[in-house]
N, C-alpha and C positions, 0 to 999 in steps of 0.2 A: 301665649298670655290667658290664664283660663278666668273665665267673663267671673265665676265664684271665689278668685284668690282675693285677698286682701291687700296685694300688690295692686291688682286692677282696679277693686271698690275705693282704695285711698290712693295710688299714687297714680294710676292712670286717669280715670275716669275724669276727675274734679278740674284739675288744669288742661285739659283735653277741651271738656263742655265752657269753660272760661274764658277760654282763647275765642272759641268758638261763637261765644257769646258778643265778645267785643267785637270782631269783627263783621257779625250780625250788624252789630250795632252802626258802625260804620260804611255797613252798605257795602262790601265788599265781597264781589262774587268769587272769582280769581283767589283772592285771598284767603276764602273759605273751604272750597275744593281743593287749593295744595297743601291746606292745612290738615283737613283733613286727611289724604294723602300721605302724609308724614306722622300723621301719629298711626296709621294705620301700618303701616311700614314698620313703627316703632314696634306696635304692638304684635307684630308677627315675629321679629328679628329677636325680641325678648325670646324664645325659643330654639333660635337657631342664627345666628348671624350670616353665617356662611349658605344657608341656602335663599336667606334674602333673594341672593346674586341669580339663585337658580328660577324667584320667583318675576324679578326684574326684566332679565331675559326674555323670559315667557311674553312677559308684557310689552316690550319692545318689539319682538320679533312679528310677534300676531299682530300691534298695530301695526308695522309695515305690513305684514299682508293685506290687511285691512284698506290700506292703502291701494296698494296693487290692484286688488281688485275689482275697488272703484274706478278706478282709472282705465283699469284693461276687459273685467268682464266676463275674468277669466276660468271656466270648471276646473281649467289642470290648476291654477293657482290653488282654487277653494279645496281641490283634492288634494295637493301637496299637503293645505294648511291645518288637513285633518288627520292626513299620516303621521303630519312630522309631531302634532301635540296627542295622539294616540299612541306613538311609537315611547315618545319621553316616558307619558305612563306608565306604558307594559315597561319600560327599561327599572324603574326604580320602585314599582309596585310587585311585577312580577318576573323577573329574570331568577334571584334566586329561586321562586316558584319554580320554574320550569328546568333551569340547573337539578334541583333536587329530586324531580319527576324524572329527567332524563337521565341521569344515575341512578333511579331503582330501576329504570324498564331496563336500561342496559348493563347494568353491573359495572359502570365505570368511576371514578372518584376525581371527576372535575371539581373545582374550588369553587367553594357559591366565593360570592361578590360583595356579602354583609355589608348590602347597600342599608343605606339609612333614609327609609319611607318619608321623604318632604312633606312635610303638614301640611291638608289642604291639599294636595295638588289634585284631586278626583274631582273638589267641586272647580277648583281655578281652573283646571282644563277645559272641563263639561262649562264652563260659560265662555269660554271663551270658540269653541269649535260652533255653538248658538251663534256668537257673535261674528263669526266670518261665513258662515249660512246666511244670516240676515242680511247681510252687506251683499252676497253674490242675488238672494232673489228682490233687491232691491227696498228691504223695510229701512232702511238705513242711507241718508241723503250724506252725509257728512258726519262725523263725528270729533272736536277736538282728542288733543293728548292727553288733557288733565282729564276730561270726565271719562274720558276712554279707563284711565289708570285708573279712577276712583268706584266705577263698574266693577274691578278686578279686587282691587284689596280692599274695599271698604270694611272695615272691621268686624265692624256688627255680622256681616256673612262670610267673612272670608274664613274659616275655619273649618265650619260644618253645615253650612247653607243658611238660611235655604239658598238651591239654585238657581239663582236670578238671570232673566233674558233684559237684555238689551231697554225693551218699552219697556220693563220696571221700574228702573231706576234712574236712568241718564237723562229720561222728562224733566226727571225730579230734579236736578243737579242745577238749581237755578234760582236767584237771588227770593226771586216774591215765594219761593218753599220753604226756603230756607228760615223767612222772616214772619213766616205765619203763626201764629195761636200758639206765642212762644210756652205762657202759662200750661198751655191744654196740651201739648205736645209733653211739657215738662211732666206734669200728673199723670197722664194713659202712660208715657213711656216709662215714670217710676214704678207706677203702678202693677204692670208687667212684669221687669226686671225683678222688683220684690216677691211677687208671686212665683217666678220660676225659678228662684236661688231659694227658696222655698223650697219648692216640688225639688231641686237635684238635693239641697246639702240635708234637707231631713228625710222627704220621703223615699229617694232612690237610694241614697247612701246609705239610709236607715236600712232597709231588706238587705244590702249588698253582701257582707258578713255571713249571711247565710246561703247566697247562690256562691260564693265562693270556697264554702268552707265542702257545700253538695260536692259542687265540680268538681274542687280539689282533689276531695278523695276516689270521685270517683275514676278519675283518669289514674289513678295508682294502682287500676282494677281491682278497687274492693268492688262484692259486688253490694247495691243499694237498697235499704231498706224502704219499704211503702212510702212510709209517713216522712220518712227523709227523701225521696224522690221526689213528690211531690212539694214539698217544703222546696224543695230547689228550683223546684220550676216554676214553680207560680212565684218564688222571689225573684228570681232573673226578668217574668215577665213583666212582676212591678217595676223591678229598677228600671227597664230598660225604658217603660214606657213611660216613667215619673224623667228621669233622666234624658231622655230628646224631646218631651214635651217642656219640661225646664228650661233647657237648652234653646228651645224652638222660640217660648216666652220672652228671655231673656235677650236672644238677637232682636225679636219684634219689638223689646220696649226700648233698648240701645239703641237701634237707629230710629225711632219715632224721638227720641229727644235731641234730634237734631231736625227736624220735620219730615224725615224718612219714613216712607210705608213701605212696604216690604209683600212678598205675595204669601198667602197663607202657606201652610206646611205641615200642621198635625190639628186635624178636626175630631178628637175621641175616637179613637178608631177602633175601640174593644166595645165601643158603642153599635158596632157594624154589626148588620144581620148577613152577609153574604161576605166571601173572599174578595170582590170585585168590588165589593162596597168598601170593605178593608182598606184595598191598596186606592181608593180615591180619600181615605184619611191619613194615610199611614206617607210620612213623606212623600206630601202630593207633589212636591216641583221635581222631586227625583223622576216619581211615575209620569207623572208628563213629560221631562225630559227622551224617558225611553219611549214611551209611546208617540211622539212627534220623530224619533230620530233612529228609531229603534225597529217598534212595532210595526209601524206605518208605514216605512218603506220596504219591511220585508213581506209586504203584502196583509196588513193586517186580516179583515175577516171578509178581504174583496175577494178570495178564490178558492173559494167552499170552508165546509167545515175543516176536513182535515189540518187543509195546510194553515185554516185558522190557528188548532190545537200546538200545530207544530209553533209556527209564528208565538205563539204564547210562552210555549217552552222554554224557545232558543231567546228570547228575549229577560224573563225571568232568570232562566239558567247564567246571563250572563250581569242581569242584575246582582245576583248573587256572587258571582267573581267580581265585580264592583267594587266590593264592601272588602273584599280583601283576599289574599293569595292563599289560599286554604280550600281544599273537597269539602270539609265542611260547610263552607257558605256556597259552592256550587253547588254540592246537595239539597240547601236550603231555599236557593233561589229555582234549583229542578223539581223541587215540592211543592213551592206557590204556585208553579208552572202549572203542575198536575193538578192543586186544588182551581185554578181559574178556569183549565179545563172542564174539570167536573161542573166549575161554578154552571159552566156557560150550557151544556152538554143539556143537564139541568132544565136551565131556564127553557131552552130551545126544542129540546124534543121530550121532555117530561112534561114541565108545565104549559108550554106554550099558550097556545090563546084562553088557556080557562081561565074564567072569570070566579067560578062556585068556588068558594073558601069548602077546605076541607073541615079543618080545627077553627075551634073561636082565637077572634083575630089577635085575645091577648099570647093565649097558648102556643100560637107560630111564632108569633115575635120571642116569644122567650126559647123556645124549642132553636129557630134559627140563630138567635144571637149566641147561644149555648155551646151548640155545634162549632160556630165559626169563631170562638173564641178557643176551643180545645185543639181545633186543628192549629190555632194559630201558637198556641200554648209550644204542642208537640213541635211544632218546626221551631219555634227559640232554642230546643233542647240539642237539635246541631249548629242552630246558632251561636250559642254559647258556647258549648264543647270547644277541647281544643284537639279532639281524636274523633274518629268515628266510634272505636272504644269504649271511649270516656260518653261518648252520647247513648251509646247502645245500654248503658251500663244505669242510668239514670232512666231510660225509658221501660226496660227491664223491672226496674224498681217499682215503675207508676204501675205498669199494669200488672202488678204481682208475679211478675219471672224470677224475681231474683231467688236464686239459691244461696243459702246458708248465711245470710249475713251477719257479719261479726258483727252483734250488740253493742260488745263494751268500746269497739273502734268507732261507733255513732253516738255515744253515749252524751258528748259536747254538744253535737247539736241538737239531740232530741232532748236535751234538758230543755229548751229553749223553746219547744214548741208551744206550749203556752203562750206567752209573747207573740210570739210568731202570728198564730191563728188571731188573736185577736188582733196585730197588723193586718193582715189581711182580710178580716172582716170589715175595716175602717177603711183600706186602701180600696177594695169593691164598692163600698159607697160613693167616697167622694169619685170614682171612675164611670158607675153608672148612675148616680143621681143628680150630682152636682153638674151644672152650666161648667162648659169648659171658660178660661180664659178669655178665650174673643168674641163666647157670648159674656162674661161678666164688664165686658168695656164697650158690647157692640150698636149703642150709640155714640162713640167718636172715633168713628172709621178705623180700628182697627189695625186693618189688611187693605191691599188692591183687591181692587173688585168688591167690595162691601158686600153691593147689593148680593152680589150673585153668592157670595156668605150665608149671608140672613134670610135665600131662599131654600139653602143646603144644611146651614144649621140643626141642631137637634134643637124643638122645642121647646120653648119656657113656660110651661101652662098652669102649673100647680103656682097656686098663691104666694106658697112658704119661697117657694125658686124669684122670686121674684126681689127679694130682698139682698139677692147677688148681683142685683145691675148695678155695677158703679157708678157714682154720682160726684163732684165734687162737693164735699162735707164735711166737717170736723169730724162727724162717726166714721167715715170710708177714710180719712186721714190717720186715725187713730190706728183702725184696723189693720192698715196697711203696713204702719209704722211697726205696730208691733209682730208682724209676720214679716218682717225684714230683717227688725232684728232679732226676732230666734233663730231667723238662716245665720247671720252673721255670729250670734255667740256659739251656734252650733261648728260654726267654723272653727274656733280658736277650739272647739273642745275636738277636733278632727286629730290624731295621731298624724296622721298625712295626708292634705289634700287629694283626690281624685280627679283626674280627668274625664270630661264627658267620652261615653261610650262611642260617640259617631267622630269625634277625633281622631280614633285610630282608622278611618278609614278616608 
């Protein structure tokens, strides 16, 4: 079920909240936990009841492994658990990809399995691997099955993250947390949900048709004109930004309605001054997981600069593959690995300990941000395109290397250019100048580790920006209600509801 669907907004969320508040009033902790589990399973089963069996089986088996590790402390059981989880993920996500590549290399005609990718398998697999590891290293004394089950299936973060660790949520599954500050939780949660809905339905879906048109024609082998190529690249860059940002806001908002705070997963990544900074802001929980469970075990930066660059490349390559079974995703990950290696090389060997500034600070900041954003946009071309030829056609157009594009074929796309460039200016202003959603509600502990977030948050220094700091008031209530209504009205106007991009991963 999609957060931005009318079924979720009208039929699912109101009764789930109503029963939650009844059980909360009864002070029945177990009842609340089991009710949220039941609601989450229904939420998942809406997509595919058959795949609910896989989810429940994964939960049951991993909980059993958790109990065995607690009892024996066996590293072999941990290794088996990690291997079994990764093997399950590999089968469902990569089996057909491997068979297809085997056929290409060998010239054989092995039949594809045509496996349907279970929704959220990447996310709940990673969460359960982290739980088994935490059990082995002694960070978990014991966890009852109900809380473990809710940790995995809690619907605000089940489908597309954030990837939560047990320490993030399980300690919050207690009655005092469920009963705290109900009005504040509902107000902050609904504010984030409405902002996220607006981002997804109005902003992300508003530019999606341009991206779809450009990349669709590029995949047919057509040469892409310069303007159309940049329209497609920028449209997708804004689409995925507001799509994922909107999802993260809605996930955090939904969890907060039940008193639960989730970790920060998105923090204005297009304001980043370098690629390292970008990955500290984009899909933060995935970046943290890859760092803790892949980059550091590979040796991190402890074995010299060459090994560090190799580790960065391997980590980002596998991070790209995590997003999907496609060589385009692999290359996207590898490209970001090269970006990170170049960033580290520049910081270590070129900048070093030098303190003096070559350029005025505002010029240096503008150039750093622009170069970072350009690098990200180029990489997004491979992420969005279905084939290397499609990505190549768009990139050739962007850098002026297209040969004799058919202007008539592109006339429909180019006719919308005036409106699109106005959209681009508006979206750029939102991304660069306005505070993000977490900064808007920063006074009400929007995420776990709120003090750390506030230290890292982009400063809100200008006086005019202070008007965007949320506080309970009739004026803010009216503004958020208007934002939510615009989003809901737009849902009615859509010919077809679009899923969040990260639902595919």
